[in-house]
N, C-alpha and C positions, 0 to 999 in steps of 0.2 A: 957229505958236507965243505963247504972248497971254505979259503980264505975269505972269499968276497963272503960268504954268510957269517961268518967271524967278525968280523968288521962292519958290517952292519947291525946285530947283535951286538957288540960294546956297545957301539953310540948311541947305541937303543937306551939298553939302562945305563948307558953315565947322565942322557939326556932328563931320563924316569928319577931318576938320586938327585940331577939337579934340578928336577921340579918340585920331585918332595923338599928339599928344605928350603924353596924360595915362598911351598905354602907352608912349611911351618913354622918360615923367620913369619911370614903376615898372619900365621894367627898370631904367635908370643905380641906382636907385638898392638897386632885387634885387644886382643886381652890387657896386653896392660894399658891401653886409653881403654875401655870398659871402664877398669877394674876401679881406674887413679882417683883424686871428688875431685870436686865441681873446685873452680879456680872460690876465691873466693867473694863477693860481690867487691867492689871499693863501692869508697862511701862517698859521694860530691863533693868537696866543702862549699860550709854554706855561702862559702863572698869571698873576692879575690883578691892580694894586696893591688891594689893599683898609684898608681905616682903620680900623682899629681905636683907640675910642678909652680915656682912662683909663679904669683901673677894670674895663674888658674883661676874660673868662676870651678865652685861643688856646689851638685844641687843634691835635692833630697832622690830620685834614684837613681842616682851615687854610691845614698850609704845604707847600708844596714845596718838594722839595731834591736836593739833585744830589751825585752821592757821587767824591771824587775817589783812587785809590789815587793814595798814594805809596811808594810799594818795597816794604810788602807782597806777599804773596803773588798770584798771580796768579789769579786774581777775586774778592778779594781789598768793592772798590769797586761787583758785583755782591753777590755771598753781601749785601756790606754792604744794602748797598741794602734789596734783598729784605726783610730781618726790618724795617727800618723799615713798608716798604707792609705789614707781614705788619700792623704797629700802628695804619695808616689817614693814614700820613702821603702823600703825592701827591711819587708821581716825576718828575726829573726830565730831567738826565743824569746816564754813568755815564759814568770817568775815568783818562784820567791828571793829577798831576798836576809843574805844571813840577818837569825836574827840580833845581834848586836849593836843592827846597818842604825838603829836610835830614828834615823829621822820622819821628818815630817809633811818635811812638803816636797821638793825634789831636787836631784843633784844630775851629772852628768858622768861619769863614768871613764876614764879615757886612761892610756899609759902617756897622751899629748895631749895634756890642757889646747895646746896650739893649733893640737888638730881641724883644720878646719871642716868638716866631718864631726863634731864633737858641740863647734860653734856653730851651724845651720840647726840642729838636732836647739841646741840649749831656747836658743831665738822662739821654737814653738812653744818654750813648757812656761813663758810667763816671765817679765818681768828678778831677778835677780838671782838666778840660776845662775847656782855653783857649780863648776867645770872643777872634779878633783880627780889630780892624781892618786889615778884608782885601778893598774889594771883588774878586768871582772872574769875572765879568762874564756868568757860569752863571744859568738863569733861576734865583729862592728859594736858602734859603739852603744856602751849598757847609759841605763835611766833609770832612776830608783825613787820610786815616789812615791809617797806614805799619805794621811792623814787630809794631813792640810794639802795635799795638789789639788791647783783651781781648774785645772781641763791640758787640754790642746788647745792651743790657740791657734791661726796663722801667723807663718813668720814670714821670714826673708828669704825671695827664691833662690836667692841664691850666696853666697859666700866668694871672696874672692881668699885663696894661696896666700901667708906675705911668707911662703916660706917653700919647700920638696917636703913630700909630711906624702905620705901612703896612706890612700882610703881603704878599705873593705867593705866592694862595689857586691852586691848583692851579680846571682847568675845574671845568663841574659832569656828571660823565656822563647820558650816557643810554643805560646799560646797562643795566637797574633791577638784578642783575646785578651791577656795577661799585660803585654807587651803594649798594648793601645796602650789602654791604664795606668799606663807607672806614673806616667807624665798630667795626669788630668788631674784638676786639685778636687778636694772632694767638698763639705759642711762639716767648721772645723768650733 
């Protein structure tokens, strides 16, 4: 055996060792990927706080609505939501109001009573609807309807913001049928 054969044999052995190390590293990395938990599903925000500058108009498709039933007939919140969505408002949550609400007609709950979205929404609930400074914890503007609520009526097409405000706008739809119906006026 000459020196040349020993040198070639050493190179082959080193090459095999390096390939074995690379193979083991790839197996370890692949195993860690296979056994790692899947990423958590991230829920999309129900609406996005959008700045409306003073003097800009707010229209129903820019407003997310939550409807709570405060002792009215079963399904009153759902019926009210359906009519508001027919006028172009974004659909938020539907549920029951807290037991101590004691409301007999309708109120709009907002953490800013001067909010143009709250004022616009109140115009669809009839005359004399109060906008109450009460955050609800639900997405968008919350309305609470009770036993004597007379139903949704056609309101203002837009309301002009009197000051810079944030409106919780619904996400844009990727469904062309839904997007085209957002601005359509339904029966009231």
